[in-house]
C-alpha positions as CSV (number, residue, x, y, z in Angstrom):
1,X,-3.5,25.3,-16.9
2,X,-4.1,25.9,-13.2
3,X,-6.5,23.5,-11.5
4,X,-9.3,24.8,-9.3
5,X,-10.8,23.2,-6.2
6,X,-14.0,23.7,-4.3
7,X,-14.3,24.1,-0.5
8,X,-14.0,20.4,0.0
9,X,-10.7,20.2,-2.0
10,X,-12.3,18.6,-5.1
11,X,-11.7,19.7,-8.7
12,X,-14.3,21.7,-10.4
13,X,-16.8,19.6,-12.4
14,X,-14.6,19.1,-15.5
15,X,-15.0,15.7,-17.0
16,X,-11.6,16.2,-18.8
17,X,-9.7,16.8,-15.5
18,X,-7.1,14.1,-14.9
19,X,-4.8,12.9,-12.0
20,X,-1.5,11.4,-13.0
21,X,-0.5,8.9,-10.3
22,X,3.2,8.1,-10.0
23,X,4.0,5.4,-7.4
24,X,7.6,5.7,-6.3
25,X,10.0,3.8,-4.1
26,X,13.7,4.7,-4.0
27,X,13.7,6.4,-7.4
28,X,16.0,9.4,-6.6
29,X,17.8,9.0,-10.0
30,X,14.7,9.5,-12.1
31,X,11.8,11.1,-10.1
32,X,12.7,14.7,-10.8
33,X,13.0,14.2,-14.5
34,X,9.7,12.1,-14.5
35,X,7.7,14.8,-12.7
36,X,9.2,17.5,-15.0
37,X,8.3,15.6,-18.2
38,X,4.8,14.9,-17.0
39,X,4.3,18.6,-16.1
40,X,5.6,19.8,-19.4
41,X,3.4,17.3,-21.2
42,X,0.2,18.0,-19.3
43,X,0.5,21.8,-19.5
44,X,0.1,21.6,-23.3
45,X,-3.2,19.7,-23.0
46,X,-5.2,22.6,-21.6
47,X,-6.8,20.2,-19.1
48,X,-7.1,20.6,-15.4
49,X,-4.6,18.2,-13.9
50,X,-2.5,17.3,-11.0
51,X,0.5,15.0,-10.5
52,X,0.0,12.8,-7.5
53,X,3.2,11.1,-6.3
54,X,2.9,8.3,-3.8
55,X,6.2,7.9,-2.0
56,X,6.0,4.3,-0.8
57,X,8.4,4.5,2.1
58,X,11.5,5.5,0.2
59,X,14.7,5.5,2.2
60,X,17.0,7.1,-0.3
61,X,17.0,10.7,-1.5
62,X,13.5,10.5,-3.2
63,X,11.8,12.3,-0.4
64,X,14.2,15.3,-0.4
65,X,14.0,15.6,-4.1
66,X,10.2,15.7,-4.1
67,X,10.3,18.4,-1.3
68,X,12.6,20.5,-3.5
69,X,10.1,20.6,-6.4
70,X,8.0,23.7,-6.3
71,X,4.9,23.1,-8.5
72,X,1.3,23.8,-7.6
73,X,0.3,20.8,-9.8
74,X,2.3,18.4,-7.6
75,X,0.8,16.7,-4.6
76,X,2.8,14.2,-2.5
77,X,1.4,11.5,-0.3
78,X,3.9,9.4,1.8
79,X,3.6,5.9,3.2
80,X,5.5,5.6,6.5
81,X,6.7,2.2,5.3
82,X,7.0,0.3,2.0
83,X,3.6,-1.3,1.4
84,X,4.0,-2.2,-2.3
85,X,3.3,-0.9,-5.8
86,X,-0.4,-1.9,-5.7
87,X,-0.9,-0.3,-2.3
88,X,0.6,2.9,-3.5
89,X,-1.7,3.0,-6.5
90,X,-4.7,2.3,-4.3
91,X,-3.7,5.2,-2.1
92,X,-3.5,7.4,-5.2
93,X,-6.8,6.3,-6.7
94,X,-8.7,6.9,-3.4
95,X,-7.0,10.4,-3.0
96,X,-7.7,11.5,-6.6
97,X,-10.8,13.6,-7.2
98,X,-10.8,13.8,-11.0
99,X,-12.9,11.7,-13.3
100,X,-9.9,10.4,-15.2
101,X,-6.8,8.7,-13.8
102,X,-3.5,8.0,-15.5
103,X,-0.9,5.7,-13.8
104,X,2.7,5.6,-14.9
105,X,6.1,4.6,-13.4
106,X,8.7,6.9,-11.9
107,X,11.7,5.1,-13.4
108,X,11.7,6.8,-16.9
109,X,10.7,3.6,-18.8
110,X,7.3,4.8,-20.1
111,X,6.9,7.5,-22.8
112,X,5.0,9.9,-20.7
113,X,5.0,12.5,-23.5
114,X,2.3,10.3,-25.1
115,X,-0.1,10.8,-22.2
116,X,-2.1,13.5,-24.0
117,X,-2.5,11.1,-27.0
118,X,-3.8,8.3,-24.7
119,X,-6.2,10.7,-23.1
120,X,-7.5,11.8,-26.5
121,X,-8.0,8.2,-27.5
122,X,-9.6,7.2,-24.2
123,X,-13.1,8.6,-25.1
124,X,-15.8,6.9,-23.0
125,X,-13.9,3.7,-22.3
126,X,-13.2,2.1,-18.9
127,X,-9.5,1.6,-19.4
128,X,-6.9,2.3,-22.1
129,X,-3.5,0.6,-21.9
130,X,-0.2,1.6,-23.3
131,X,0.9,-1.8,-24.7
132,X,4.7,-2.3,-24.8
133,X,4.6,-3.5,-28.4
134,X,6.1,-0.5,-30.1
135,X,9.2,-0.4,-32.3
136,X,11.6,0.4,-29.4
137,X,10.9,-1.9,-26.4
138,X,13.7,-2.6,-24.0
139,X,12.5,-5.4,-21.7
140,X,15.4,-7.2,-20.0
141,X,15.9,-10.8,-21.3
142,X,15.4,-12.3,-17.9
143,X,11.9,-11.0,-17.9
144,X,10.9,-11.9,-21.4
145,X,10.4,-15.7,-20.8
146,X,8.2,-15.4,-17.8
147,X,6.3,-12.5,-19.4
148,X,5.7,-14.7,-22.5
149,X,4.4,-17.6,-20.4
150,X,2.2,-15.3,-18.2
151,X,0.8,-13.7,-21.3
152,X,-0.2,-17.0,-22.9
153,X,-1.8,-18.2,-19.7
154,X,-3.7,-15.0,-19.3
155,X,-4.9,-15.2,-23.0
156,X,-6.3,-18.7,-22.4
157,X,-8.0,-18.0,-19.2
158,X,-9.5,-14.6,-20.3
159,X,-10.4,-16.0,-23.7
160,X,-9.0,-12.9,-25.4
161,X,-5.6,-11.9,-26.8
162,X,-4.0,-9.5,-24.4
163,X,-1.2,-7.5,-26.0
164,X,0.4,-6.5,-22.7
165,X,-0.8,-8.1,-19.4
166,X,1.1,-5.9,-17.0
167,X,1.8,-2.5,-18.5
168,X,2.3,0.3,-16.0
169,X,1.0,3.1,-18.3
170,X,-2.8,3.2,-18.2
171,X,-5.8,5.5,-18.4
172,X,-8.9,4.8,-16.3
173,X,-12.3,6.0,-15.6
174,X,-12.0,6.5,-11.9
175,X,-15.5,5.4,-11.0
176,X,-15.0,2.1,-12.8
177,X,-11.7,1.5,-11.1
178,X,-13.1,2.1,-7.7
179,X,-15.5,-0.8,-8.1
180,X,-12.5,-3.2,-8.3
181,X,-10.3,-1.7,-5.7
182,X,-11.1,-4.2,-2.9
183,X,-9.9,-7.2,-5.0
184,X,-6.7,-5.7,-6.3
185,X,-3.4,-6.8,-4.7
186,X,-0.8,-4.6,-3.0
187,X,2.1,-5.9,-5.1
188,X,3.3,-5.6,-8.6
189,X,0.4,-7.7,-9.9
190,X,-2.0,-4.8,-9.4
191,X,-2.0,-4.0,-13.2
192,X,-2.3,-7.7,-14.2
193,X,-5.3,-8.2,-11.9
194,X,-7.1,-5.1,-13.0
195,X,-6.6,-5.9,-16.7
196,X,-8.0,-9.5,-16.2
197,X,-10.8,-8.3,-14.1
198,X,-12.0,-5.6,-16.5
199,X,-11.7,-7.9,-19.6
200,X,-13.5,-10.8,-18.0
201,X,-16.3,-8.5,-16.7
202,X,-16.9,-7.0,-20.2
203,X,-15.6,-3.5,-19.5
204,X,-14.4,-1.6,-22.5
205,X,-10.6,-1.9,-22.7
206,X,-8.4,-0.6,-25.6
207,X,-4.7,-1.0,-26.3
208,X,-2.3,1.5,-27.9
209,X,1.2,0.4,-28.9
210,X,4.0,2.3,-27.1
211,X,7.8,2.1,-26.7
212,X,9.5,1.1,-23.5
213,X,12.9,2.4,-22.4
214,X,15.6,1.0,-20.1
215,X,14.8,2.0,-16.5
216,X,16.9,4.6,-14.6
217,X,18.2,3.0,-11.4
218,X,17.8,-0.5,-10.0
219,X,14.8,-2.6,-10.8
220,X,12.5,-3.7,-7.9
221,X,11.3,-6.8,-9.8
222,X,12.2,-10.2,-8.4
223,X,11.9,-12.4,-11.5
224,X,11.2,-15.9,-10.0
225,X,9.1,-14.8,-7.0
226,X,7.2,-12.2,-8.9
227,X,6.5,-14.6,-11.8
228,X,5.0,-17.1,-9.4
229,X,2.9,-14.4,-7.8
230,X,1.7,-13.3,-11.2
231,X,0.6,-16.8,-12.1
232,X,-1.1,-17.2,-8.7
233,X,-3.0,-13.9,-9.2
234,X,-4.0,-14.7,-12.8
235,X,-5.5,-18.0,-11.6
236,X,-7.2,-16.4,-8.6
237,X,-8.7,-13.6,-10.7
238,X,-10.1,-16.0,-13.3
239,X,-11.5,-18.2,-10.5
240,X,-13.3,-15.1,-9.2
241,X,-14.8,-14.1,-12.6
242,X,-14.6,-17.1,-14.9
243,X,-14.3,-20.2,-12.7
244,X,-15.3,-22.8,-15.3
245,X,-12.1,-21.8,-17.2
246,X,-10.2,-23.4,-14.4
247,X,-12.4,-26.3,-13.2
248,X,-13.5,-27.7,-16.6
249,X,-9.8,-28.4,-17.7
250,X,-9.1,-30.0,-14.3
251,X,-12.2,-32.2,-14.4
252,X,-11.4,-33.2,-18.0
253,X,-7.8,-34.0,-17.1
254,X,-8.9,-36.2,-14.2
255,X,-11.5,-38.0,-16.3
256,X,-9.0,-38.7,-19.2
257,X,-6.5,-39.9,-16.5
258,X,-9.0,-42.4,-15.3
259,X,-9.4,-43.7,-18.9
260,X,-5.6,-43.8,-19.2
261,X,-5.2,-45.8,-15.9
262,X,-7.9,-48.2,-17.0
263,X,-6.2,-48.9,-20.4
264,X,-2.8,-49.2,-18.8
265,X,-3.9,-51.6,-16.1
266,X,-6.0,-53.7,-18.5
267,X,-3.1,-54.2,-20.9
268,X,0.0,-54.3,-18.6
269,X,-1.2,-55.5,-15.2
270,X,-3.0,-58.6,-14.1
271,X,-5.6,-56.5,-12.2
272,X,-7.5,-53.5,-13.1
273,X,-6.9,-50.6,-10.7
274,X,-10.5,-50.1,-9.7
275,X,-10.0,-47.8,-6.8
276,X,-7.7,-45.4,-8.6
277,X,-10.1,-45.2,-11.5
278,X,-13.0,-44.6,-9.2
279,X,-11.1,-41.9,-7.3
280,X,-10.3,-40.1,-10.6
281,X,-13.8,-40.3,-12.0
282,X,-15.4,-39.1,-8.7
283,X,-12.8,-36.4,-8.5
284,X,-13.5,-35.2,-12.0
285,X,-17.3,-35.0,-11.2
286,X,-16.6,-33.1,-8.0
287,X,-14.3,-30.6,-9.9
288,X,-17.0,-30.1,-12.5
289,X,-19.7,-29.7,-9.8
290,X,-17.6,-27.1,-7.8
291,X,-16.9,-25.2,-11.0
292,X,-20.6,-25.1,-12.0
293,X,-21.5,-24.0,-8.4
294,X,-18.9,-21.3,-8.5
295,X,-20.1,-20.1,-11.9
296,X,-23.7,-20.0,-10.7
297,X,-22.7,-17.9,-7.6
298,X,-20.7,-15.6,-9.9
299,X,-23.7,-15.0,-12.2
300,X,-26.0,-14.7,-9.2
301,X,-23.9,-11.9,-7.8
302,X,-23.9,-10.2,-11.2
303,X,-20.1,-10.2,-11.7
């Protein structure tokens, strides 16, 4: 269905209109098939739509392939250098003019043929996530262990079971997403951060099980470095929205350590380690105080 724009380049006021954002970097092996599949899928929905590809500084043949695609539904925005997965998504979100946004990857891993189903299930929610928990999920083994650990950490800190912490197939209410854009990172942890932010802030989030295929082309994920970045982002996001989930365990650990030091020194050494015990107790009180202050500021700001 052709989309219509007004004099300012915006879509007509159709609350079903959707922008499918596809961040891409050096995906010459898959980008053409990805765009074609999305187009074929979206045409059947009878919705106003556009496919917005953000070429994040590709230096292979991605640019030429995109230029060869003739489709009035396709819009291309290019970064003059590689800025990161999250930065590409931010560019797409700011450039989109529809009420609904879908993000997906360009590497052929996500079942884009299910986008209409996700849109139908979306309703009035803030975010709907395609959770990679279907019957056919092809996640490389090297990513399974850090993914498991990151998921458990996120579940604890967010106080909710999260089926998939960093899925790249999501549907958003654009207005809700814009409210978080300034805290979202430019790297791969964009999806992790927005998931935690929305869940801890009480936004309505739903998960739908999907399959996940082997990617076409070479992966951009760096297992060790990106895992450490994910952990850092999870902790930082929770500090921003639920600081007591970080500070209370630290305070409790320091206080229990002071008791442990006292018992050890009383039984095994001729002198009680007074200074060490005092430092640990004072430190635990300080951690608890900082956490309570951070939580008070958080609530005061209405986050």
